[in-house]
C-alpha positions as CSV (number, residue, x, y, z in Angstrom):
1,M,124.2,108.7,110.3
2,R,124.0,107.5,113.5
3,V,120.8,108.0,114.6
4,A,119.4,106.3,111.6
5,T,120.8,103.7,112.8
6,S,120.1,103.8,115.9
7,L,116.8,104.7,115.4
8,L,116.2,102.0,113.4
9,V,117.3,99.5,116.2
10,L,114.5,101.2,118.1
11,V,111.5,100.0,116.1
12,L,112.9,96.6,115.0
13,S,113.0,96.7,119.4
14,P,110.7,93.3,120.8
15,L,107.4,94.9,121.8
16,P,107.4,93.8,125.9
17,A,104.0,92.3,125.3
18,A,103.7,91.5,122.2
19,A,107.2,89.3,123.0
20,A,105.7,86.9,125.9
21,E,103.4,85.6,122.5
22,G,106.7,85.4,120.6
23,L,105.7,88.3,118.2
24,T,107.2,91.1,118.2
25,L,108.1,94.1,116.4
26,R,111.9,92.7,114.5
27,T,109.1,89.6,113.2
28,A,106.9,91.6,111.6
29,Y,109.5,93.3,109.8
30,L,111.2,90.4,108.6
31,S,108.3,88.8,107.8
32,D,107.1,91.5,105.8
33,P,111.3,93.9,105.3
34,A,110.7,94.3,101.7
35,R,106.6,96.5,102.0
36,L,108.2,97.6,105.4
37,T,111.3,99.4,104.1
38,E,109.7,100.5,100.9
39,A,106.5,102.3,103.2
40,M,109.7,104.4,105.0
41,V,111.3,105.0,102.5
42,K,107.8,106.0,100.4
43,A,107.1,108.1,104.2
44,C,110.5,110.4,103.8
45,A,110.2,111.2,100.2
46,S,106.1,111.7,100.1
47,R,107.4,114.2,103.0
48,H,110.2,115.4,101.9
49,P,110.2,115.2,98.1
50,E,113.9,116.4,98.1
51,L,114.3,113.7,99.0
52,A,112.6,111.1,96.8
53,A,115.4,110.8,94.3
54,Q,117.8,109.7,97.4
55,G,114.8,107.1,98.1
56,A,114.3,105.2,95.1
57,S,118.4,104.9,94.6
58,A,118.7,103.6,98.6
59,L,115.6,100.6,98.8
60,Q,117.1,99.5,94.9
61,S,120.5,99.5,96.3
62,W,119.0,97.5,99.7
63,R,116.6,95.6,97.4
64,K,119.3,93.6,95.1
65,R,121.1,93.4,98.6
66,N,118.9,91.6,100.5
67,A,116.8,89.9,97.5
68,A,117.7,86.1,98.5
69,D,117.6,87.2,102.9
70,I,113.9,88.5,101.4
71,R,113.0,85.6,100.5
72,R,114.9,83.6,103.6
73,A,113.8,86.2,105.8
74,A,110.3,85.5,104.8
75,E,110.7,81.8,105.7
76,L,112.5,81.1,108.3
77,T,110.1,83.5,109.5
78,E,107.0,81.6,108.5
79,Q,109.1,78.7,110.5
80,E,109.3,80.2,113.7
81,L,105.8,81.9,113.6
82,G,104.2,77.7,112.8
83,K,105.4,76.8,116.5
84,L,103.1,79.5,118.1
85,P,100.2,78.9,120.3
86,Q,98.7,81.4,119.1
87,S,95.8,80.1,116.3
88,R,97.2,81.4,112.6
89,E,94.1,84.6,112.6
90,E,95.5,85.4,116.1
91,I,99.0,85.6,114.7
92,D,98.2,88.0,112.1
93,R,96.2,90.0,113.1
94,T,99.2,90.5,115.3
95,L,101.5,91.0,112.9
96,A,98.9,93.6,110.9
97,Q,99.0,95.5,114.4
98,L,103.3,95.9,115.0
99,K,103.6,96.9,111.3
100,E,100.8,99.4,111.6
101,E,102.1,100.7,115.4
102,H,105.8,100.7,113.3
103,L,104.2,102.6,110.2
104,E,102.8,105.1,112.1
105,S,106.1,105.8,114.7
106,W,107.4,106.0,112.1
107,E,106.1,109.0,110.7
108,R,106.3,111.4,112.9
109,I,110.0,110.0,113.1
110,A,110.0,110.7,110.1
111,A,108.7,114.6,110.4
112,F,112.0,115.2,110.7
113,P,114.4,115.4,107.1
114,T,117.5,114.4,109.2
115,A,116.2,111.3,110.5
116,C,115.2,110.1,106.9
117,S,118.7,111.7,105.1
118,D,120.4,109.7,107.8
119,Y,117.9,106.2,106.8
120,L,117.9,106.5,103.4
121,G,122.3,106.8,103.4
122,S,122.1,104.1,105.7
123,L,119.9,102.2,103.6
124,E,123.1,102.5,101.5
125,R,125.5,100.5,103.3
126,P,125.5,96.5,104.3
127,D,125.1,97.1,107.7
128,S,121.8,97.9,106.8
129,D,121.5,94.2,105.4
130,L,119.3,91.5,106.7
131,A,121.6,89.1,107.1
132,R,122.9,91.3,110.3
133,L,118.6,89.7,111.9
134,L,119.4,86.5,110.3
135,P,120.8,83.5,111.6
136,P,123.6,82.1,108.7
137,V,123.2,80.6,106.6
138,R,124.4,76.9,107.1
139,G,126.5,74.3,104.2
140,G,127.4,77.8,102.6
141,G,124.2,78.5,101.1
């Protein structure tokens, strides 16, 4: 369990060069958390077919708990991206690159069944919820 949490924190940590531009791996993740989480689950399931059922269940559980925050993360991230001095094309290019680097790193991590099993297990618990990465909702909702 600690392995997956540590790995997730590591991959969501900002990259120095991108951070200077206001773009981080965390920003890239929050711009499309559902797609990236799904891609990570698929990487585990494709490498370790015995984890496919756990992956499908974990992803469904995570999506259900995070439905509102998936939209909120994308909206908040879009607002923040709009404040950056770069052109939209440059922002989109950098976000795509960060997402690709994230998924390439995850593919290497997904080679280890324990890492995948831990990650899938973490998706079934609230400690993986997007709310932990987002500012609190103001005004009760």
